[in-house]
C-alpha positions as CSV (number, residue, x, y, z in Angstrom):
1,M,-6.8,7.1,-7.8
2,F,-6.3,10.6,-9.3
3,T,-8.8,10.1,-12.8
4,H,-10.7,13.5,-12.5
5,R,-7.7,14.6,-14.7
6,L,-7.3,13.0,-17.9
7,R,-6.1,16.0,-19.9
8,T,-3.1,14.4,-21.9
9,H,-1.5,15.0,-25.7
10,R,-1.7,11.8,-26.3
11,Q,-3.7,9.1,-26.3
12,E,-1.4,6.5,-25.4
13,T,-0.8,8.4,-22.4
14,T,-4.3,8.6,-21.6
15,D,-5.0,5.0,-22.0
16,G,-1.8,4.5,-19.4
17,K,-3.5,6.5,-17.1
18,V,-6.8,4.5,-17.3
19,F,-4.8,1.5,-17.2
20,C,-2.5,2.4,-14.0
21,A,-6.5,3.4,-12.6
22,F,-8.2,0.1,-13.2
23,V,-4.7,-1.8,-11.7
24,A,-5.1,0.4,-8.5
25,L,-9.0,-0.3,-8.2
26,I,-8.3,-3.8,-8.3
27,A,-5.9,-3.3,-5.5
28,R,-7.8,-1.4,-3.4
29,M,-10.9,-3.7,-3.5
30,R,-8.8,-6.7,-2.6
31,I,-7.6,-5.1,0.2
32,E,-11.3,-3.6,1.4
33,N,-12.3,-7.4,0.6
34,A,-9.4,-8.9,3.1
35,L,-9.9,-6.4,5.8
36,G,-14.1,-5.9,5.3
37,E,-14.6,-7.2,9.3
38,W,-11.4,-6.1,10.4
39,T,-12.4,-2.4,9.5
40,R,-16.0,-2.4,10.7
41,E,-14.9,-3.8,13.8
42,N,-12.2,-1.1,14.6
43,R,-14.1,1.5,12.8
44,M,-11.5,2.2,10.6
45,T,-12.4,3.7,7.2
46,M,-9.8,2.9,4.0
47,E,-8.4,6.2,4.2
48,R,-7.1,5.5,7.9
49,V,-5.8,2.0,7.1
50,M,-4.1,4.2,4.0
51,R,-2.9,6.6,6.5
52,E,-1.7,3.9,8.8
53,F,0.5,2.3,5.9
54,A,1.9,5.6,5.2
55,K,3.6,5.7,8.6
56,V,5.7,3.2,8.0
57,R,9.5,4.1,7.5
58,C,12.6,2.3,6.6
59,V,16.3,3.9,7.2
60,Q,19.1,3.6,4.2
61,G,22.5,3.5,5.5
62,A,25.5,5.2,4.2
63,D,26.0,1.9,2.4
64,G,22.9,1.8,0.7
65,K,21.2,-1.3,3.0
66,R,17.6,-0.3,4.1
67,M,16.5,-1.2,7.2
68,L,12.7,-1.1,8.3
69,N,11.2,0.5,11.6
70,P,9.7,-1.8,13.6
71,L,5.8,-2.2,12.7
72,S,3.1,-0.8,15.2
73,K,0.6,-3.2,16.4
74,K,-2.3,-1.9,14.1
75,Q,0.0,-2.0,11.1
76,R,1.2,-5.8,12.1
77,E,-2.8,-6.5,12.3
78,I,-3.4,-5.2,9.0
79,V,-0.1,-7.2,7.1
80,G,-1.6,-10.2,9.0
81,L,-5.2,-9.8,7.7
82,L,-3.6,-9.0,3.9
83,G,-1.6,-12.9,4.2
84,F,1.7,-11.3,5.1
85,T,3.6,-11.0,8.4
86,E,6.4,-8.4,9.4
87,D,9.1,-10.6,8.2
88,D,7.6,-10.4,4.7
89,V,7.4,-6.7,4.7
90,R,11.2,-6.2,6.0
91,A,12.1,-8.5,3.2
92,F,10.5,-6.8,0.8
93,V,12.1,-3.3,2.2
94,E,15.3,-4.5,2.4
95,R,15.1,-6.1,-1.5
96,G,14.3,-2.6,-2.5
97,G,10.7,-3.1,-3.0
98,R,11.3,-6.1,-5.7
C-alpha cells in the first residue's frame, strides 16, 4: 500500500493514489478478517500469506490460453477460507483475470 510517497504534479493523481490505497486497505482487512483464527493457529503473518499467493503460477500457451499450475495444500486452504475453490481460481485465470 505504498502511500509513503505522494509526490505528484496534479491533485487528480494524488486523489487516485489515495483512493487506490483505500481500496487496497479494505481488501486487506477483509482477507485478515477471513483468515484471522487460521493465521494465528498456523503462525502466519499477512506478509507470509501474500508471499504464498505470489507463488501461484500460470502458464500461457502459444494459442493464448492460460493454465493454472496446481495449488499447494496451503494455498488451497487459504483460498477455501476466503470462500472460493480451486476451480474458481482456475476459471478466473483462464478468463484472463476478468
